[in-house]
N, C-alpha and C positions, 0 to 999 in steps of 0.2 A: 682638470680638477679630478684629487682625485678622495678617496672615502676614509674613513679613520675609520671603518667599518670592516673587522677582518672578512675573507669572505664566506667562510663559516657560519659568522655572525647573522651573514646578510639571508643566510640559509635557513639558520633559524629562526628571522622574525619570519620570513617568508612562507615559511609553514605555519607558526603560529597564524598568519591571517588569512590564510588559504582554510585554516582548520575551523577560525571562525565566521567566516560565509562561509562553509557548509553547512556548518549549526546554524547559521542565520536563516538560511534559506530550509533547514526543516531537511537532508540528503543523509542526517544520524540522526535523527530523532526516532526513537521507538511509536511505530505506530498503533491505534486500540484494534482491541481483536474485536469490537464490535462492526469496527469501521471497516474491516478487511471480511465477515463473514458476510456485511451489508453489499459488498462489488461482485464476489459470488455469491450472493443471490442473487442482480441483477443480472449478473450474467446470464445466470442458466434459467431464469424468467425468460432473456431474450432468445435464446437456445431453442425454451419452448417456444415462443410464438415460432419462430422463423422453418422448427419443427411441423408445426399443427397446420399446415398447408403440404405436406411433403410426408408424414406415415405418425398420424396419430394416434401410435398408439407410443411411439419414442419418445411425443411429446409429453403426453401422459408420464409417461416414465420422467423424464425431465421435471416437470409440473414438480412431478413425486421429491424429486429431489430436495428441489428447491425451497418446498415446505419442510422439508426433515432440516434444511438451514436454518430456518423463519424461527423454525425451535433451540435451536442450538441458538439462534440469535436473542433469543427470551430468558434461556436460563445461564448465559456470560454477566459477569455484570460486567457494568461501565466503568470504565476508565476515568480516576480523579475522586 
């Protein structure tokens, strides 16, 4: 059996379907800046905790950076 759709039309349909799928899974949606800051904050706290057993001064500096991010989070408006 042969298809009545030309090859370039098939490619266009596939691109449209793939685009919808990627958007559906949120791959191209903009992320909330507050979520990004919170993610970085949690990573810095984890790093601070890891450093606390090795180098207390480095741990305190990392904790201070995390607190600065928390202040930035408070100043950032919520999306929506």
